[in-house]
N, C-alpha and C positions, 0 to 999 in steps of 0.2 A: 504494500500500500504506500502511495506517495502522498506527502503533505507539503503544501506551500505556505510558509509563514510570511505574510506579505505586509509591507508598509511600515515596519518597525525600525528602530535603531539598534543594530547589533553591537553589543558591548562585550569586549573581551579584555583580558589584562593588558593587551597591547594597544587598544584604542577603541574608538566608537565610530561606526559608519552606518549610513542608511543603506540597507541591503535587504533583499528577500532571501529566505533560507529554504532550500529544497531538501526534503527528507525522503529518502527512498529506503523502505524497509526499516531497519534498526539504526541506520547511520545517516549522517549528513552527506549529501551527494554534491551540493554546490551552493555557493553564495552568488546570487544573481543581481544584476543591475536593476534597480526598481523601474517598473514600467515595461520591462521585457515580458512578452507573452510567454506563458508556460502553463501547460496542462498538468493538473495534479488531481488525485482522487478527492482530496480535501483541501480547502483553503482556510487558513486562520488569519483573520484581520488583526494586525498588530499596530495599526495606525495610532500614533501618539503614545506608543508604549516602547519599553525596552525589551530586547530579546537577549537573554542572558544564558550562559552555560549553567546547567543545573548545579545547585549548591552541593558541596561535599562536606559532611560533618564527620571528622575523624576522631571524635571522642564521645562515645555514647555508652550507656550501661543499661541494656535491655534485659529484663528478667534476671537481674543481678542479685545474688544472695548478699545480705548485709545485716548484721545485728539481729539475726533471728527472723528476718522477713525478706521479702524480695521487692525490687523496684517494680513500680506499678504497671509500666508499659512492657509488653512482650514484643516479639518481632512483628506480629500482625498489627497491633494498635500503634506501636511506636513508629514503624515505617510509614503507616498511613498518615499519621500526624506530620511526619517529616515531609511527605509529599505535599500536603496542604500548605506547608510553609516554603515550598520551592527547593527543598533538598531532595536530590535524586540519587545520592550515594551516601552510605555511611560506613564507618569502620568501628565495630563494637569490640569490647574487651572480653576475652575468654579468661575466666578466673581459675587459676590452678589451685585446688585445695591442697593443704598440707598432706604429704604422703602420697599424692597422685602425680602422674606424669603429665608432661605438656601435650603429648599426642592424644592421650585419652581425654584430656580436657578439651582439646580442639574438636574431637569427635562429639563430645557433649554439646558444644556450641553449634556445631553443624546440625545436630538434631533439633536444637531450639529454633533455628532459622530456616531450615530446608522446608520449602513448600508454604512458608508463612509470610515471607517478606514481600512487600509491595514494590520495593526499589532494590537496586543492586547494593551489595554489601561485601565487606571484607572483615578480617579479624586482626586484632593485636592479641598478644599473649600477656597475661599478668603472671609474672614469675614470683611466687611466694615461697618456694621451697628449693633452694639452691643446693644441688648435689651433683654427683657425676652423671647420673641419668638425665637430670634436667639439662645440664650443659651439653650433653650429646644430642638430646632431642631439640635443642635450639637449632642445630644444623638441619635436622629433618624438617622443622617448621619452615625454615628459609626455603628449602627445596619445595615445600608445599605451598609457597606463595604467601606465607605469613612470616614477615621478616622484621617485626617490631615487637619489642619486649618491654613491658612496663614493670617498674620496681617502685617500692615505697620506702621512704625514709620516715614515714609516719605509721600509726596504728600498730604499736608493739603488741605482739601476741596474736596478730591477725595476718597482716600483710608485710609487716616490717622486715627489712633486710639490713644486716650489718654492713659496715663499710667493706669488710672483707668479702662478704657475699656479693656485694655490688661490684667489687673489683674483679671477681672471677667471671661474672656474667659479662662485664664490659670487655674483658680480654677475649671472650668467645665471640662477642659481636664484632670486635675489631678484626677477627679472623674470617668470619663468615659473611660480613657485609651487612649485618643487621643493625637496627637502630634501637638504642636504649632510650626509653621514655621514663621520666622520673617525676614522681610525686615528691616534691622537695619541701618538706617541713621537718623540723627536728622533733620527732615524735617522743623521744626519751624525755627531753626537757618539757614538752607540752604536757605529758602525763603528770609530771610533778606540779605544774601550774594548775591543772584541772583538779587534782586531789586537794591542793591547798584551797582553791576556791570553794569546792564543795564542803570542806571542813569549816569554812567561814559562813556557810549557809547561803552562798551565792549560787543559786540553782536555776535562775532564769536563762532563757535562750541567749541573751546578749553576752553572757559569760563564755559561751562557745567562742565568740570572736575575741574577747578580751584575753582568753587563755591561750590563744594561738597568735601571738604578736607577729607583725610583719618582719621583725628582726630575725625571728627563727625560720621564716621562709627564706630570707636573704642568706642566712648562714648556711642552710642546707643546700640552697642553690649553688652557692660558691663551693661547698664541699663536693657536690656532684660534679661540678665543672673541673675541679682539681683531679678527681678520680678519673674522669674521662680523658684529661690531658695525659695522665700517667700511663694509661692503657692505650691511647690512640683511638678510642672508640668515639663515634658520633653520639651526641646527646641532644635529646628533645625534652624540654621542660614543659610539663603539662599544666594547664589551668593556672598560669602565672597571674598573681593577683595584686602585687605590691611593688612600690618603687625600689626597695632594697633588692628584691629578687631581679628586677629588670636591670638595675645597675650592674649586677654580677654578670648577667647575660650579655649586656652591651660591652663590658670590658673584655669578655672572652671573645666575642665576635670581632671587636676591634683588633684583637691580637691574632686573628686569623684562625681561631679554633672552630671546628665543626660543631657549633652549639646553636640550637634553634629553640624557639619557645612559642607557645600559643597563649592566648587569653580567651575569656568567655564573656558573653554579653552581660551577665550578672555583675561582673566586676566593673563594667563600663557604665551601667545604668542604675545599679542599686548600691547600697552602702550599709555601714554598721548601724545607721539609724533604723533600717528595716529590721535588723536583728533585735533592736531594742523596742519594737512595737509591743504595746501592752497586751494583757490577757492571753499570754502564750502565743499570740499571733506571730511573734518573732521566730517561732519554730519552723514556720514555712520557709524561712530563709537560711536555715542551717545547712551549710555545705562546707567542704574543706578543700583548699584553704578557705577561710571565712570571708564574708564581705568586709571590706576595709572602710575606714573613714573616707569621705568623698574626695579628699584632696589627692588621693592616689590616682584618681581617674585621669587627670591631665597627663600624668606620666605615661599611663597605658596608651592613651590616644597618640601621644608623641611617639611611643615605641612602635605603634602600628604604622604611622606615617613613614618612619625611618627604617622600617623592616627589621628592627631588633626584636619585634614581635611579628612573627611571620604568618600566623594563622589565627582565625577566630573559630573555635569549636564551642560546643555547648556544655560538655560534661553532663549531658542529660541523664539524670538518675532520680526519677520522680518517686516520692513516697506520699501517700494520701495524708492529709491533715488528721482526719478521723481514722483511728485504727492503726496508724503507723507513726506519724510524727508525735502523736500524743503518748507514745510509749515513754517519752522523756519528760512528762510532767513531774516536776519536783526534782529532776536531775537532768540537766542539759546534756550530760555526757551520754545519755541513753537515747537521744533524739537521732533517728536515722539520718545520716549525712547525705544530702543530695537535693537537687532542685530540678523542676521540669523546665524545658526550654527548647526542645528539638523543633517545635513548630514556629518559633518566633525569631530565630537567629537572623535570617535574611532580612526580615522586616525591621528588626532593631538596628542592624548594621546600616540599612538604608537611611535610618534617621541620622546616623553619623555622617552620611553624605549630605543630607539636607542641612545639617548644622555646620558644615564646613570642616569637619574633622578629617574626612577622607575624600579624595576624588573618586569619581564613579569607577574608573578603571581599577583603582586600588581596592575598592569594595569587591569587585569581581575576583581580584587576585587573592585576597585573604579568605574569601568564603568558598572559592572553587579551584582556581588555577594552582595556587601554591599547595593546597592540600593534595591535589592530584600529583604534582611533581615530587612533593616531599615523601609521599607514600606509594610511589611506583605505579600510578594509574594514567599518567599523561603520555601521549595526547589522546588516548582513548576517552578519557574523562577530562573535564576542566577547561574545555574550550569549545568553540563552534567553528569547525573547519572540515573540509571534505575528508571523509574517512573516520571522523570521530563519531562516537556514539551520539545518537540524537537525544541527549538529555538536555532539554531546553526549557527555560522558563520565560513566558511572556509576562512582563511585569508592568503594572499600571502605576506610574509615579505620582498620579494625582488622586487616586482613590483614597478615601478616608475610612478608617476602621478604629474600633475600640477593642483593645485586648481584654478578654474576660473568660472566666471559667464557663460562662454560658455559651460561648461560641467556639472555644478551642476544641481540638479533637484528641488531645492527649488524655490518657486514662488516669487522670488524677483530679482530685476534688477541689482544687484551688488553682488560681493563676498568680504567679509571682508578680505579674504586671497588671493586676486587676484595675480596670478603669483607665488605663493609659491610652490616650488618643494619639494616633499616629497617622501619617500620610504615606501611602505606598502599599500596594497589595498585589499578591500573585493573582494573575488572571487565568493563565493556562499553563499546565505542566505536561511535558512529554518525558517519558522514560523509555530509552531505546526505541524511539519512534512511535510509541503508543501514548495516546492522550490519556492521562490518568487524573487530571484535574481540569475542569473547564466550566465556566459559567456558574461557579458556586456549587458544583456537583462533583462528587468523587466517582471516577470511572475506572479506577484501578482494581486490582484483585490480589489477594494473598497468593504467593507463589510466582508472581511475575518476576520478582527480583532474583538475580543470579549471584552466586558467590564469585568474587573476584580474586584470582591468584595474582598477587601484586609483585611487581619487580622492585629492585632496590631504589633507594633514595637517589634522586637526580641532582642533588645539591652538594654531594660530598666532594671535597677538594683533595 
């Protein structure tokens, strides 16, 4: 089936141009001069709209076990919500339980996603048990197209890895071409601060943020960078939230080290004040690293403009307020860590364009093109060009909408952005040439999405 997307402004990371896009089957076949006659089975009118490469979210947690419960979106509901927001590819984290292997974990996550995802997807591995078997299986994962490995300097007793374990995994990644992804917070020190706060009777959600200070994110980020330098491994800092952590990344990049970082919309648009909302409402905003005082936001926007922050992902890890977040009433340390956001990333980042924080091409770069290049999917994903997958978003830059739990499609009982009025909205979404969102209706289906065997990072020097 052929589709002609006509009359729009095609925006990629390299520029914007008025062009028609011809889709043949699952791929883009041509960019055409506007006005040229061309026959297609279906014509989509994109007049006064942007035509963007589909969004790529490389940090999601669907059906993830945490604190005795599971994140509320599975691969069916989460990928459907992603599609509504203009995201056509995601990379989710497969969580290695202690005592189990990476390959058996990967099989488990294939079982969660196979036949259920509405959009294309890949996996990262969470490495929580470093031993000889794990290190050998890292090589096998790379061969299977899963070449990124997340480790934690936080959550002692759950995901935490010692510096020695991190060093071993980094050495392996330096040899096999993999990417080490790091949750950089000093979990040992944080646990002491949490225990002291609870002993003082400080139990409200805001203390989640106050016991995880930015300085401990900065320290852990610097320590991860040093370990990566010693081993020669590339390093990707996930969900960077603060100025001290960004300073460490910037210094490493200025020194020529293969260090990269992402941030998330919640750190750009929300703050510690949200964690301090009364009547336990702050629990809705508990995530790690925590929301920071608002003054950190200017540094993060500056980092995005200058490419010291390379990507905007969501860290989508939703827990319902009733029945999950409220497990932590009376003890903030028991609130499941995570926030919903998979549906709103593209819209929120477009507000950054409207506010003058980012040019339109950089918006495309941080939400689609760089994720594709960083994680081995480009040029199949992340651009609109002949031969690329026809993952395309027709975006209306003038449409108004109000973000709300009443209208979102995520499987969670609150919106972190409730009542926020924004301008810009997805009009039509194509996934590999199939229209899955159009005219306010979902036309996709579970099982349309395919697993992506990813190649190595394209930015390594």
